[in-house]
C-alpha positions as CSV (number, residue, x, y, z in Angstrom):
1,M,-22.5,13.6,18.8
2,H,-20.6,15.7,21.5
3,L,-18.0,17.9,20.6
4,M,-15.0,18.2,23.0
5,T,-15.0,22.0,24.1
6,E,-12.1,21.1,26.8
7,K,-8.7,23.3,26.0
8,W,-5.9,20.7,26.4
9,T,-2.9,22.8,28.4
10,D,0.6,22.3,28.8
11,G,-0.3,21.0,32.4
12,R,-3.1,18.4,30.9
13,L,-0.5,17.3,28.4
14,D,2.0,16.8,31.1
15,E,0.0,15.0,33.2
16,F,-1.4,12.5,30.4
17,E,2.3,11.9,29.2
18,K,3.1,11.0,33.1
19,R,0.2,8.5,32.9
20,V,0.7,7.0,29.9
21,D,4.6,6.2,31.0
22,E,3.3,5.1,34.2
23,R,1.4,2.7,32.3
24,F,4.1,1.5,30.0
25,D,6.4,1.1,33.1
26,R,4.0,-1.2,34.3
27,V,3.7,-3.2,31.2
28,D,7.7,-3.4,31.1
29,E,7.4,-5.0,34.5
30,R,4.8,-7.5,33.5
31,F,6.7,-8.4,30.6
32,D,10.0,-8.8,33.0
33,E,7.8,-11.5,34.8
34,V,6.8,-13.0,31.8
35,N,10.7,-13.4,30.9
36,K,11.4,-14.8,34.2
37,R,8.9,-17.4,33.6
38,F,9.9,-18.2,29.9
39,E,13.6,-18.8,31.4
40,Q,12.3,-21.0,34.2
41,I,10.3,-22.9,31.7
42,D,13.8,-23.0,29.6
43,K,15.6,-24.7,32.1
44,R,13.3,-27.2,32.9
45,L,13.0,-28.1,29.1
46,D,17.0,-28.6,29.4
47,K,16.8,-30.9,31.8
48,I,13.9,-32.7,30.1
49,D,16.0,-32.9,27.0
50,S,19.0,-34.4,28.5
51,S,17.2,-36.8,30.3
52,L,15.3,-37.7,26.8
53,E,18.8,-37.6,25.3
54,S,20.1,-40.5,27.9
55,M,17.1,-42.6,27.7
56,Q,17.5,-42.5,23.9
57,K,21.1,-43.4,23.7
58,T,20.0,-46.5,26.4
59,L,17.5,-47.4,24.1
60,V,19.5,-47.7,21.0
61,F,22.5,-49.2,23.1
62,G,20.1,-52.0,24.5
63,G,18.9,-52.4,21.0
64,I,22.1,-53.3,19.4
65,A,22.9,-55.7,22.6
66,M,19.6,-57.3,22.0
67,T,20.1,-57.8,18.3
68,S,23.8,-59.3,18.8
69,A,22.2,-61.8,21.4
70,Y,19.6,-62.9,19.0
71,M,22.3,-63.1,16.2
72,A,24.9,-65.2,18.3
73,G,21.7,-67.4,19.3
74,F,21.0,-67.8,15.6
75,A,24.4,-68.5,14.8
76,A,24.6,-71.2,17.5
77,L,21.4,-72.9,16.3
78,V,22.5,-72.9,12.8
79,T,26.1,-74.3,13.5
80,Q,24.3,-77.4,15.5
81,L,22.3,-78.5,12.6
């Protein structure tokens, strides 16, 4: 097994800290990009949600109208007997 014989001077520690900070800054930038993409997806889903809601209302009102028409037709047939 290899033993570490190098000494960690203040300068080396400062350089290490700088590199770690730079890498975390890059990670932060990537997370910002991911957050922007999620915001775009949220906007798209909101549009889809509103479209589905209006389609659902249309289907419900159409079902009510068809049921009323069937009932009226059935009532007309029954009254003619």
